[in-house]
PDB file of N, CA, C and O in Angstrom:
ATOM      1  N   MET A   1       6.164  13.984  -0.043  1.00  0.00           N
ATOM      2  CA  MET A   1       6.489  14.038  -1.434  1.00  0.00           C
ATOM      3  C   MET A   1       5.232  13.820  -2.251  1.00  0.00           C
ATOM      4  O   MET A   1       4.381  13.001  -1.902  1.00  0.00           O
ATOM      5  N   PHE A   2       5.125  14.551  -3.329  1.00  0.00           N
ATOM      6  CA  PHE A   2       3.999  14.414  -4.243  1.00  0.00           C
ATOM      7  C   PHE A   2       4.530  13.923  -5.582  1.00  0.00           C
ATOM      8  O   PHE A   2       5.538  14.424  -6.080  1.00  0.00           O
ATOM      9  N   ASP A   3       3.854  12.954  -6.154  1.00  0.00           N
ATOM     10  CA  ASP A   3       4.153  12.483  -7.504  1.00  0.00           C
ATOM     11  C   ASP A   3       2.899  12.641  -8.338  1.00  0.00           C
ATOM     12  O   ASP A   3       1.812  12.262  -7.903  1.00  0.00           O
ATOM     13  N   VAL A   4       3.035  13.193  -9.524  1.00  0.00           N
ATOM     14  CA  VAL A   4       1.944  13.247 -10.487  1.00  0.00           C
ATOM     15  C   VAL A   4       2.186  12.086 -11.444  1.00  0.00           C
ATOM     16  O   VAL A   4       3.181  12.070 -12.169  1.00  0.00           O
ATOM     17  N   VAL A   5       1.264  11.102 -11.446  1.00  0.00           N
ATOM     18  CA  VAL A   5       1.467   9.872 -12.201  1.00  0.00           C
ATOM     19  C   VAL A   5       0.414   9.756 -13.287  1.00  0.00           C
ATOM     20  O   VAL A   5      -0.776   9.942 -13.034  1.00  0.00           O
ATOM     21  N   ASP A   6       0.862   9.444 -14.506  1.00  0.00           N
ATOM     22  CA  ASP A   6      -0.037   9.141 -15.614  1.00  0.00           C
ATOM     23  C   ASP A   6      -0.418   7.671 -15.475  1.00  0.00           C
ATOM     24  O   ASP A   6       0.423   6.792 -15.664  1.00  0.00           O
ATOM     25  N   LEU A   7      -1.686   7.396 -15.143  1.00  0.00           N
ATOM     26  CA  LEU A   7      -2.116   6.030 -14.884  1.00  0.00           C
ATOM     27  C   LEU A   7      -2.114   5.175 -16.148  1.00  0.00           C
ATOM     28  O   LEU A   7      -1.909   3.964 -16.064  1.00  0.00           O
ATOM     29  N   TRP A   8      -2.334   5.770 -17.302  1.00  0.00           N
ATOM     30  CA  TRP A   8      -2.386   4.994 -18.530  1.00  0.00           C
ATOM     31  C   TRP A   8      -1.001   4.466 -18.914  1.00  0.00           C
ATOM     32  O   TRP A   8      -0.848   3.288 -19.239  1.00  0.00           O
ATOM     33  N   SER A   9      -0.003   5.336 -18.875  1.00  0.00           N
ATOM     34  CA  SER A   9       1.352   4.915 -19.251  1.00  0.00           C
ATOM     35  C   SER A   9       2.176   4.451 -18.054  1.00  0.00           C
ATOM     36  O   SER A   9       3.295   3.966 -18.220  1.00  0.00           O
ATOM     37  N   ARG A  10       1.624   4.599 -16.845  1.00  0.00           N
ATOM     38  CA  ARG A  10       2.303   4.199 -15.605  1.00  0.00           C
ATOM     39  C   ARG A  10       3.645   4.914 -15.437  1.00  0.00           C
ATOM     40  O   ARG A  10       4.626   4.313 -14.998  1.00  0.00           O
ATOM     41  N   ARG A  11       3.678   6.190 -15.786  1.00  0.00           N
ATOM     42  CA  ARG A  11       4.897   6.985 -15.666  1.00  0.00           C
ATOM     43  C   ARG A  11       4.667   8.165 -14.735  1.00  0.00           C
ATOM     44  O   ARG A  11       3.581   8.741 -14.673  1.00  0.00           O
ATOM     45  N   SER A  12       5.710   8.496 -14.026  1.00  0.00           N
ATOM     46  CA  SER A  12       5.680   9.683 -13.186  1.00  0.00           C
ATOM     47  C   SER A  12       5.951  10.898 -14.058  1.00  0.00           C
ATOM     48  O   SER A  12       6.945  10.938 -14.783  1.00  0.00           O
ATOM     49  N   LEU A  13       5.068  11.889 -13.989  1.00  0.00           N
ATOM     50  CA  LEU A  13       5.220  13.097 -14.799  1.00  0.00           C
ATOM     51  C   LEU A  13       6.025  14.174 -14.086  1.00  0.00           C
ATOM     52  O   LEU A  13       6.515  15.106 -14.723  1.00  0.00           O
ATOM     53  N   GLY A  14       6.162  14.054 -12.788  1.00  0.00           N
ATOM     54  CA  GLY A  14       6.898  15.045 -12.011  1.00  0.00           C
ATOM     55  C   GLY A  14       6.396  15.043 -10.590  1.00  0.00           C
ATOM     56  O   GLY A  14       5.567  14.217 -10.209  1.00  0.00           O
ATOM     57  N   GLY A  15       6.896  15.962  -9.821  1.00  0.00           N
ATOM     58  CA  GLY A  15       6.468  16.036  -8.430  1.00  0.00           C
ATOM     59  C   GLY A  15       7.289  17.045  -7.663  1.00  0.00           C
ATOM     60  O   GLY A  15       8.109  17.768  -8.228  1.00  0.00           O
ATOM     61  N   CYS A  16       7.054  17.080  -6.370  1.00  0.00           N
ATOM     62  CA  CYS A  16       7.789  18.005  -5.511  1.00  0.00           C
ATOM     63  C   CYS A  16       7.776  17.478  -4.086  1.00  0.00           C
ATOM     64  O   CYS A  16       7.078  16.517  -3.764  1.00  0.00           O
ATOM     65  N   THR A  17       8.548  18.117  -3.258  1.00  0.00           N
ATOM     66  CA  THR A  17       8.573  17.807  -1.836  1.00  0.00           C
ATOM     67  C   THR A  17       7.964  18.994  -1.106  1.00  0.00           C
ATOM     68  O   THR A  17       8.337  20.140  -1.359  1.00  0.00           O
ATOM     69  N   TYR A  18       7.031  18.727  -0.204  1.00  0.00           N
ATOM     70  CA  TYR A  18       6.384  19.783   0.576  1.00  0.00           C
ATOM     71  C   TYR A  18       6.792  19.637   2.031  1.00  0.00           C
ATOM     72  O   TYR A  18       6.688  18.556   2.611  1.00  0.00           O
ATOM     73  N   HIS A  19       7.253  20.722   2.609  1.00  0.00           N
ATOM     74  CA  HIS A  19       7.627  20.736   4.029  1.00  0.00           C
ATOM     75  C   HIS A  19       6.518  21.424   4.815  1.00  0.00           C
ATOM     76  O   HIS A  19       6.037  22.486   4.419  1.00  0.00           O
ATOM     77  N   VAL A  20       6.117  20.825   5.920  1.00  0.00           N
ATOM     78  CA  VAL A  20       5.046  21.386   6.741  1.00  0.00           C
ATOM     79  C   VAL A  20       5.483  22.700   7.365  1.00  0.00           C
ATOM     80  O   VAL A  20       4.681  23.625   7.496  1.00  0.00           O
ATOM     81  N   SER A  21       6.721  22.787   7.742  1.00  0.00           N
ATOM     82  CA  SER A  21       7.256  24.043   8.277  1.00  0.00           C
ATOM     83  C   SER A  21       8.420  24.478   7.384  1.00  0.00           C
ATOM     84  O   SER A  21       8.758  23.785   6.424  1.00  0.00           O
ATOM     85  N   CYS A  22       9.012  25.585   7.685  1.00  0.00           N
ATOM     86  CA  CYS A  22      10.110  26.106   6.877  1.00  0.00           C
ATOM     87  C   CYS A  22      11.251  25.087   6.850  1.00  0.00           C
ATOM     88  O   CYS A  22      11.710  24.663   7.911  1.00  0.00           O
ATOM     89  N   PRO A  23      11.724  24.681   5.660  1.00  0.00           N
ATOM     90  CA  PRO A  23      12.786  23.675   5.605  1.00  0.00           C
ATOM     91  C   PRO A  23      14.103  24.160   6.201  1.00  0.00           C
ATOM     92  O   PRO A  23      14.952  23.342   6.554  1.00  0.00           O
ATOM     93  N   GLY A  24      14.287  25.458   6.319  1.00  0.00           N
ATOM     94  CA  GLY A  24      15.498  26.002   6.925  1.00  0.00           C
ATOM     95  C   GLY A  24      15.449  26.015   8.440  1.00  0.00           C
ATOM     96  O   GLY A  24      16.430  26.382   9.087  1.00  0.00           O
ATOM     97  N   GLY A  25      14.320  25.621   9.016  1.00  0.00           N
ATOM     98  CA  GLY A  25      14.179  25.579  10.464  1.00  0.00           C
ATOM     99  C   GLY A  25      13.749  26.898  11.082  1.00  0.00           C
ATOM    100  O   GLY A  25      13.727  27.040  12.305  1.00  0.00           O
ATOM    101  N   ARG A  26      13.411  27.853  10.246  1.00  0.00           N
ATOM    102  CA  ARG A  26      13.001  29.158  10.758  1.00  0.00           C
ATOM    103  C   ARG A  26      11.588  29.072  11.329  1.00  0.00           C
ATOM    104  O   ARG A  26      10.700  28.488  10.709  1.00  0.00           O
ATOM    105  N   THR A  27      11.387  29.638  12.478  1.00  0.00           N
ATOM    106  CA  THR A  27      10.051  29.695  13.063  1.00  0.00           C
ATOM    107  C   THR A  27       9.582  31.132  13.046  1.00  0.00           C
ATOM    108  O   THR A  27      10.303  32.046  13.444  1.00  0.00           O
ATOM    109  N   TRP A  28       8.372  31.312  12.581  1.00  0.00           N
ATOM    110  CA  TRP A  28       7.799  32.656  12.493  1.00  0.00           C
ATOM    111  C   TRP A  28       7.041  32.954  13.772  1.00  0.00           C
ATOM    112  O   TRP A  28       6.190  32.168  14.189  1.00  0.00           O
ATOM    113  N   GLU A  29       7.340  34.078  14.394  1.00  0.00           N
ATOM    114  CA  GLU A  29       6.696  34.439  15.659  1.00  0.00           C
ATOM    115  C   GLU A  29       5.396  35.200  15.456  1.00  0.00           C
ATOM    116  O   GLU A  29       4.549  35.248  16.348  1.00  0.00           O
ATOM    117  N   VAL A  30       5.240  35.798  14.272  1.00  0.00           N
ATOM    118  CA  VAL A  30       4.027  36.569  13.989  1.00  0.00           C
ATOM    119  C   VAL A  30       3.429  36.095  12.664  1.00  0.00           C
ATOM    120  O   VAL A  30       4.134  35.550  11.814  1.00  0.00           O
ATOM    121  N   PHE A  31       2.140  36.306  12.503  1.00  0.00           N
ATOM    122  CA  PHE A  31       1.474  35.990  11.254  1.00  0.00           C
ATOM    123  C   PHE A  31       1.897  36.996  10.187  1.00  0.00           C
ATOM    124  O   PHE A  31       2.278  38.119  10.515  1.00  0.00           O
ATOM    125  N   PRO A  32       1.833  36.608   8.916  1.00  0.00           N
ATOM    126  CA  PRO A  32       2.165  37.569   7.869  1.00  0.00           C
ATOM    127  C   PRO A  32       1.161  38.714   7.843  1.00  0.00           C
ATOM    128  O   PRO A  32      -0.031  38.524   8.086  1.00  0.00           O
ATOM    129  N   VAL A  33       1.661  39.891   7.548  1.00  0.00           N
ATOM    130  CA  VAL A  33       0.825  41.084   7.557  1.00  0.00           C
ATOM    131  C   VAL A  33      -0.111  41.119   6.357  1.00  0.00           C
ATOM    132  O   VAL A  33      -1.269  41.520   6.474  1.00  0.00           O
ATOM    133  N   ASN A  34       0.400  40.694   5.195  1.00  0.00           N
ATOM    134  CA  ASN A  34      -0.405  40.740   3.975  1.00  0.00           C
ATOM    135  C   ASN A  34       0.008  39.587   3.056  1.00  0.00           C
ATOM    136  O   ASN A  34       0.863  38.776   3.413  1.00  0.00           O
ATOM    137  N   ALA A  35      -0.602  39.521   1.882  1.00  0.00           N
ATOM    138  CA  ALA A  35      -0.326  38.434   0.943  1.00  0.00           C
ATOM    139  C   ALA A  35       1.101  38.487   0.407  1.00  0.00           C
ATOM    140  O   ALA A  35       1.694  37.450   0.111  1.00  0.00           O
ATOM    141  N   ASN A  36       1.650  39.687   0.285  1.00  0.00           N
ATOM    142  CA  ASN A  36       3.023  39.809  -0.216  1.00  0.00           C
ATOM    143  C   ASN A  36       4.033  39.204   0.750  1.00  0.00           C
ATOM    144  O   ASN A  36       5.080  38.719   0.323  1.00  0.00           O
ATOM    145  N   GLU A  37       3.744  39.226   2.005  1.00  0.00           N
ATOM    146  CA  GLU A  37       4.630  38.621   2.994  1.00  0.00           C
ATOM    147  C   GLU A  37       4.361  37.121   3.130  1.00  0.00           C
ATOM    148  O   GLU A  37       5.279  36.356   3.424  1.00  0.00           O
ATOM    149  N   ALA A  38       3.123  36.696   2.921  1.00  0.00           N
ATOM    150  CA  ALA A  38       2.767  35.290   3.074  1.00  0.00           C
ATOM    151  C   ALA A  38       3.248  34.435   1.904  1.00  0.00           C
ATOM    152  O   ALA A  38       3.612  33.276   2.103  1.00  0.00           O
ATOM    153  N   GLU A  39       3.257  34.981   0.700  1.00  0.00           N
ATOM    154  CA  GLU A  39       3.609  34.199  -0.487  1.00  0.00           C
ATOM    155  C   GLU A  39       5.013  33.600  -0.429  1.00  0.00           C
ATOM    156  O   GLU A  39       5.155  32.415  -0.730  1.00  0.00           O
ATOM    157  N   PRO A  40       6.056  34.342  -0.063  1.00  0.00           N
ATOM    158  CA  PRO A  40       7.384  33.706   0.023  1.00  0.00           C
ATOM    159  C   PRO A  40       7.460  32.625   1.094  1.00  0.00           C
ATOM    160  O   PRO A  40       8.210  31.660   0.949  1.00  0.00           O
ATOM    161  N   ARG A  41       6.694  32.778   2.159  1.00  0.00           N
ATOM    162  CA  ARG A  41       6.672  31.728   3.189  1.00  0.00           C
ATOM    163  C   ARG A  41       6.094  30.442   2.618  1.00  0.00           C
ATOM    164  O   ARG A  41       6.637  29.361   2.842  1.00  0.00           O
ATOM    165  N   ARG A  42       4.978  30.558   1.870  1.00  0.00           N
ATOM    166  CA  ARG A  42       4.375  29.373   1.255  1.00  0.00           C
ATOM    167  C   ARG A  42       5.312  28.766   0.215  1.00  0.00           C
ATOM    168  O   ARG A  42       5.494  27.549   0.168  1.00  0.00           O
ATOM    169  N   ALA A  43       5.899  29.615  -0.610  1.00  0.00           N
ATOM    170  CA  ALA A  43       6.760  29.128  -1.690  1.00  0.00           C
ATOM    171  C   ALA A  43       7.995  28.409  -1.154  1.00  0.00           C
ATOM    172  O   ALA A  43       8.487  27.479  -1.795  1.00  0.00           O
ATOM    173  N   SER A  44       8.499  28.815  -0.008  1.00  0.00           N
ATOM    174  CA  SER A  44       9.704  28.170   0.532  1.00  0.00           C
ATOM    175  C   SER A  44       9.423  26.753   1.024  1.00  0.00           C
ATOM    176  O   SER A  44      10.359  25.981   1.233  1.00  0.00           O
ATOM    177  N   ARG A  45       8.166  26.401   1.212  1.00  0.00           N
ATOM    178  CA  ARG A  45       7.825  25.055   1.670  1.00  0.00           C
ATOM    179  C   ARG A  45       7.882  24.020   0.552  1.00  0.00           C
ATOM    180  O   ARG A  45       8.048  22.831   0.825  1.00  0.00           O
ATOM    181  N   PHE A  46       7.747  24.447  -0.701  1.00  0.00           N
ATOM    182  CA  PHE A  46       7.793  23.534  -1.845  1.00  0.00           C
ATOM    183  C   PHE A  46       9.198  23.508  -2.407  1.00  0.00           C
ATOM    184  O   PHE A  46       9.781  24.556  -2.687  1.00  0.00           O
ATOM    185  N   VAL A  47       9.743  22.315  -2.573  1.00  0.00           N
ATOM    186  CA  VAL A  47      11.072  22.142  -3.135  1.00  0.00           C
ATOM    187  C   VAL A  47      10.934  21.251  -4.365  1.00  0.00           C
ATOM    188  O   VAL A  47      10.379  20.155  -4.283  1.00  0.00           O
ATOM    189  N   ALA A  48      11.437  21.720  -5.501  1.00  0.00           N
ATOM    190  CA  ALA A  48      11.370  20.918  -6.716  1.00  0.00           C
ATOM    191  C   ALA A  48      12.221  19.665  -6.550  1.00  0.00           C
ATOM    192  O   ALA A  48      13.286  19.699  -5.935  1.00  0.00           O
ATOM    193  N   GLY A  49      11.739  18.573  -7.103  1.00  0.00           N
ATOM    194  CA  GLY A  49      12.474  17.318  -7.021  1.00  0.00           C
ATOM    195  C   GLY A  49      11.947  16.427  -5.915  1.00  0.00           C
ATOM    196  O   GLY A  49      10.984  16.765  -5.226  1.00  0.00           O
ATOM    197  N   GLY A  50      12.593  15.288  -5.758  1.00  0.00           N
ATOM    198  CA  GLY A  50      12.158  14.334  -4.754  1.00  0.00           C
ATOM    199  C   GLY A  50      11.089  13.396  -5.270  1.00  0.00           C
ATOM    200  O   GLY A  50      10.582  12.555  -4.527  1.00  0.00           O
ATOM    201  N   ASP A  51      10.739  13.536  -6.553  1.00  0.00           N
ATOM    202  CA  ASP A  51       9.712  12.675  -7.123  1.00  0.00           C
ATOM    203  C   ASP A  51      10.349  11.398  -7.665  1.00  0.00           C
ATOM    204  O   ASP A  51      11.572  11.296  -7.759  1.00  0.00           O
ATOM    205  N   THR A  52       9.515  10.433  -8.018  1.00  0.00           N
ATOM    206  CA  THR A  52       9.970   9.168  -8.554  1.00  0.00           C
ATOM    207  C   THR A  52      10.155   9.320 -10.061  1.00  0.00           C
ATOM    208  O   THR A  52       9.177   9.554 -10.771  1.00  0.00           O
ATOM    209  N   PRO A  53      11.370   9.193 -10.565  1.00  0.00           N
ATOM    210  CA  PRO A  53      11.560   9.345 -12.006  1.00  0.00           C
ATOM    211  C   PRO A  53      11.169   8.077 -12.768  1.00  0.00           C
ATOM    212  O   PRO A  53      11.303   6.968 -12.252  1.00  0.00           O
ATOM    213  N   GLY A  54      10.687   8.250 -13.989  1.00  0.00           N
ATOM    214  CA  GLY A  54      10.413   7.113 -14.867  1.00  0.00           C
ATOM    215  C   GLY A  54       9.145   6.359 -14.522  1.00  0.00           C
ATOM    216  O   GLY A  54       8.140   6.951 -14.126  1.00  0.00           O
ATOM    217  N   LEU A  55       9.206   5.041 -14.679  1.00  0.00           N
ATOM    218  CA  LEU A  55       8.045   4.191 -14.440  1.00  0.00           C
ATOM    219  C   LEU A  55       7.685   4.149 -12.959  1.00  0.00           C
ATOM    220  O   LEU A  55       8.559   4.119 -12.094  1.00  0.00           O
ATOM    221  N   ALA A  56       6.391   4.149 -12.686  1.00  0.00           N
ATOM    222  CA  ALA A  56       5.903   4.097 -11.306  1.00  0.00           C
ATOM    223  C   ALA A  56       5.285   2.732 -11.055  1.00  0.00           C
ATOM    224  O   ALA A  56       4.537   2.229 -11.894  1.00  0.00           O
ATOM    225  N   ASP A  57       5.581   2.134  -9.931  1.00  0.00           N
ATOM    226  CA  ASP A  57       5.027   0.838  -9.560  1.00  0.00           C
ATOM    227  C   ASP A  57       3.667   1.068  -8.903  1.00  0.00           C
ATOM    228  O   ASP A  57       3.578   1.207  -7.683  1.00  0.00           O
ATOM    229  N   LEU A  58       2.614   1.108  -9.714  1.00  0.00           N
ATOM    230  CA  LEU A  58       1.278   1.419  -9.210  1.00  0.00           C
ATOM    231  C   LEU A  58       0.736   0.330  -8.295  1.00  0.00           C
ATOM    232  O   LEU A  58       0.002   0.627  -7.352  1.00  0.00           O
ATOM    233  N   ASP A  59       1.086  -0.925  -8.556  1.00  0.00           N
ATOM    234  CA  ASP A  59       0.608  -2.007  -7.701  1.00  0.00           C
ATOM    235  C   ASP A  59       1.136  -1.851  -6.276  1.00  0.00           C
ATOM    236  O   ASP A  59       0.405  -2.084  -5.314  1.00  0.00           O
ATOM    237  N   ALA A  60       2.397  -1.460  -6.141  1.00  0.00           N
ATOM    238  CA  ALA A  60       2.969  -1.236  -4.805  1.00  0.00           C
ATOM    239  C   ALA A  60       2.325  -0.031  -4.142  1.00  0.00           C
ATOM    240  O   ALA A  60       2.104  -0.036  -2.931  1.00  0.00           O
ATOM    241  N   MET A  61       2.015   1.026  -4.937  1.00  0.00           N
ATOM    242  CA  MET A  61       1.364   2.208  -4.374  1.00  0.00           C
ATOM    243  C   MET A  61      -0.032   1.875  -3.855  1.00  0.00           C
ATOM    244  O   MET A  61      -0.424   2.330  -2.781  1.00  0.00           O
ATOM    245  N   VAL A  62      -0.782   1.078  -4.622  1.00  0.00           N
ATOM    246  CA  VAL A  62      -2.131   0.693  -4.197  1.00  0.00           C
ATOM    247  C   VAL A  62      -2.065  -0.183  -2.955  1.00  0.00           C
ATOM    248  O   VAL A  62      -2.871  -0.015  -2.040  1.00  0.00           O
ATOM    249  N   ALA A  63      -1.112  -1.120  -2.907  1.00  0.00           N
ATOM    250  CA  ALA A  63      -0.973  -1.992  -1.739  1.00  0.00           C
ATOM    251  C   ALA A  63      -0.602  -1.182  -0.499  1.00  0.00           C
ATOM    252  O   ALA A  63      -1.135  -1.429   0.583  1.00  0.00           O
ATOM    253  N   ALA A  64       0.306  -0.217  -0.647  1.00  0.00           N
ATOM    254  CA  ALA A  64       0.688   0.620   0.492  1.00  0.00           C
ATOM    255  C   ALA A  64      -0.479   1.484   0.944  1.00  0.00           C
ATOM    256  O   ALA A  64      -0.647   1.729   2.139  1.00  0.00           O
ATOM    257  N   ASP A  65      -1.285   1.944  -0.002  1.00  0.00           N
ATOM    258  CA  ASP A  65      -2.445   2.771   0.323  1.00  0.00           C
ATOM    259  C   ASP A  65      -3.474   1.964   1.110  1.00  0.00           C
ATOM    260  O   ASP A  65      -4.034   2.453   2.091  1.00  0.00           O
ATOM    261  N   ARG A  66      -3.716   0.752   0.686  1.00  0.00           N
ATOM    262  CA  ARG A  66      -4.686  -0.087   1.399  1.00  0.00           C
ATOM    263  C   ARG A  66      -4.199  -0.451   2.788  1.00  0.00           C
ATOM    264  O   ARG A  66      -4.998  -0.552   3.719  1.00  0.00           O
ATOM    265  N   ALA A  67      -2.892  -0.651   2.938  1.00  0.00           N
ATOM    266  CA  ALA A  67      -2.337  -0.984   4.251  1.00  0.00           C
ATOM    267  C   ALA A  67      -2.410   0.210   5.199  1.00  0.00           C
ATOM    268  O   ALA A  67      -2.533   0.033   6.411  1.00  0.00           O
ATOM    269  N   ALA A  68      -2.336   1.435   4.648  1.00  0.00           N
ATOM    270  CA  ALA A  68      -2.339   2.634   5.486  1.00  0.00           C
ATOM    271  C   ALA A  68      -3.743   3.154   5.772  1.00  0.00           C
ATOM    272  O   ALA A  68      -3.905   4.063   6.585  1.00  0.00           O
ATOM    273  N   ALA A  69      -4.763   2.593   5.118  1.00  0.00           N
ATOM    274  CA  ALA A  69      -6.137   3.084   5.315  1.00  0.00           C
ATOM    275  C   ALA A  69      -6.569   2.848   6.760  1.00  0.00           C
ATOM    276  O   ALA A  69      -6.330   1.783   7.330  1.00  0.00           O
ATOM    277  N   SER A  70      -7.199   3.846   7.329  1.00  0.00           N
ATOM    278  CA  SER A  70      -7.634   3.763   8.717  1.00  0.00           C
ATOM    279  C   SER A  70      -9.143   3.513   8.788  1.00  0.00           C
ATOM    280  O   SER A  70      -9.922   4.343   8.319  1.00  0.00           O
ATOM    281  N   PRO A  71      -9.566   2.390   9.363  1.00  0.00           N
ATOM    282  CA  PRO A  71     -11.001   2.149   9.498  1.00  0.00           C
ATOM    283  C   PRO A  71     -11.652   3.084  10.517  1.00  0.00           C
ATOM    284  O   PRO A  71     -12.872   3.247  10.523  1.00  0.00           O
ATOM    285  N   GLU A  72     -10.831   3.701  11.383  1.00  0.00           N
ATOM    286  CA  GLU A  72     -11.370   4.601  12.397  1.00  0.00           C
ATOM    287  C   GLU A  72     -11.801   5.940  11.800  1.00  0.00           C
ATOM    288  O   GLU A  72     -12.714   6.584  12.317  1.00  0.00           O
ATOM    289  N   TYR A  73     -11.145   6.364  10.710  1.00  0.00           N
ATOM    290  CA  TYR A  73     -11.437   7.660  10.098  1.00  0.00           C
ATOM    291  C   TYR A  73     -11.705   7.481   8.603  1.00  0.00           C
ATOM    292  O   TYR A  73     -10.909   7.940   7.784  1.00  0.00           O
ATOM    293  N   PRO A  74     -12.797   6.830   8.232  1.00  0.00           N
ATOM    294  CA  PRO A  74     -13.030   6.552   6.819  1.00  0.00           C
ATOM    295  C   PRO A  74     -13.360   7.793   5.988  1.00  0.00           C
ATOM    296  O   PRO A  74     -13.233   7.753   4.764  1.00  0.00           O
ATOM    297  N   CYS A  75     -13.770   8.873   6.606  1.00  0.00           N
ATOM    298  CA  CYS A  75     -14.152  10.076   5.847  1.00  0.00           C
ATOM    299  C   CYS A  75     -13.053  11.133   5.824  1.00  0.00           C
ATOM    300  O   CYS A  75     -13.272  12.236   5.323  1.00  0.00           O
ATOM    301  N   THR A  76     -11.881  10.818   6.355  1.00  0.00           N
ATOM    302  CA  THR A  76     -10.787  11.769   6.363  1.00  0.00           C
ATOM    303  C   THR A  76     -10.142  11.810   4.992  1.00  0.00           C
ATOM    304  O   THR A  76      -9.834  10.763   4.423  1.00  0.00           O
ATOM    305  N   LEU A  77      -9.933  13.008   4.451  1.00  0.00           N
ATOM    306  CA  LEU A  77      -9.292  13.159   3.160  1.00  0.00           C
ATOM    307  C   LEU A  77      -7.809  12.889   3.312  1.00  0.00           C
ATOM    308  O   LEU A  77      -7.107  13.589   4.041  1.00  0.00           O
ATOM    309  N   ASP A  78      -7.344  11.875   2.622  1.00  0.00           N
ATOM    310  CA  ASP A  78      -5.935  11.508   2.643  1.00  0.00           C
ATOM    311  C   ASP A  78      -5.412  11.667   1.225  1.00  0.00           C
ATOM    312  O   ASP A  78      -5.768  10.879   0.349  1.00  0.00           O
ATOM    313  N   LEU A  79      -4.582  12.662   0.982  1.00  0.00           N
ATOM    314  CA  LEU A  79      -4.110  12.944  -0.365  1.00  0.00           C
ATOM    315  C   LEU A  79      -3.133  11.898  -0.875  1.00  0.00           C
ATOM    316  O   LEU A  79      -2.766  11.918  -2.050  1.00  0.00           O
ATOM    317  N   ARG A  80      -2.708  10.989  -0.015  1.00  0.00           N
ATOM    318  CA  ARG A  80      -1.816   9.923  -0.460  1.00  0.00           C
ATOM    319  C   ARG A  80      -2.589   8.800  -1.120  1.00  0.00           C
ATOM    320  O   ARG A  80      -1.990   7.936  -1.760  1.00  0.00           O
ATOM    321  N   ARG A  81      -3.907   8.791  -0.979  1.00  0.00           N
ATOM    322  CA  ARG A  81      -4.712   7.686  -1.491  1.00  0.00           C
ATOM    323  C   ARG A  81      -4.743   7.688  -3.015  1.00  0.00           C
ATOM    324  O   ARG A  81      -4.779   8.742  -3.650  1.00  0.00           O
ATOM    325  N   ILE A  82      -4.728   6.510  -3.576  1.00  0.00           N
ATOM    326  CA  ILE A  82      -4.774   6.327  -5.022  1.00  0.00           C
ATOM    327  C   ILE A  82      -6.169   5.847  -5.373  1.00  0.00           C
ATOM    328  O   ILE A  82      -6.635   4.868  -4.791  1.00  0.00           O
ATOM    329  N   PRO A  83      -6.866   6.513  -6.322  1.00  0.00           N
ATOM    330  CA  PRO A  83      -8.208   6.061  -6.667  1.00  0.00           C
ATOM    331  C   PRO A  83      -8.170   4.664  -7.278  1.00  0.00           C
ATOM    332  O   PRO A  83      -7.333   4.371  -8.132  1.00  0.00           O
ATOM    333  N   VAL A  84      -9.086   3.810  -6.831  1.00  0.00           N
ATOM    334  CA  VAL A  84      -9.176   2.451  -7.336  1.00  0.00           C
ATOM    335  C   VAL A  84     -10.550   2.293  -7.945  1.00  0.00           C
ATOM    336  O   VAL A  84     -11.549   2.669  -7.332  1.00  0.00           O
ATOM    337  N   GLY A  85     -10.611   1.749  -9.128  1.00  0.00           N
ATOM    338  CA  GLY A  85     -11.892   1.539  -9.769  1.00  0.00           C
ATOM    339  C   GLY A  85     -11.831   1.827 -11.241  1.00  0.00           C
ATOM    340  O   GLY A  85     -10.816   1.553 -11.882  1.00  0.00           O
ATOM    341  N   PRO A  86     -12.902   2.377 -11.801  1.00  0.00           N
ATOM    342  CA  PRO A  86     -12.963   2.565 -13.249  1.00  0.00           C
ATOM    343  C   PRO A  86     -11.927   3.540 -13.803  1.00  0.00           C
ATOM    344  O   PRO A  86     -11.695   3.556 -15.012  1.00  0.00           O
ATOM    345  N   THR A  87     -11.294   4.357 -12.950  1.00  0.00           N
ATOM    346  CA  THR A  87     -10.315   5.306 -13.461  1.00  0.00           C
ATOM    347  C   THR A  87      -9.025   4.614 -13.850  1.00  0.00           C
ATOM    348  O   THR A  87      -8.248   5.163 -14.632  1.00  0.00           O
ATOM    349  N   LEU A  88      -8.769   3.403 -13.319  1.00  0.00           N
ATOM    350  CA  LEU A  88      -7.531   2.682 -13.674  1.00  0.00           C
ATOM    351  C   LEU A  88      -7.783   2.018 -14.952  1.00  0.00           C
ATOM    352  O   LEU A  88      -6.902   1.339 -15.479  1.00  0.00           O
TER     353      LEU A  88
END
């Protein structure tokens, strides 16, 4: 799940749910032939909703982020991470 959060007002602006594979359970046996065939496959992975409505508990998000940080892979891009520092 992705949440877009306004850090100043501490409110969730929206979000979506992303599925790694087709949410209907369909498995594709061949690669898409062109972009016109690939686009609906990509679009079916995003589902509107599933975001946190209203106020977001940023302190809990930061605490969960710090608990999930891996010292073994410090350079791995983790999109769940919340920036800490002058941006808050």
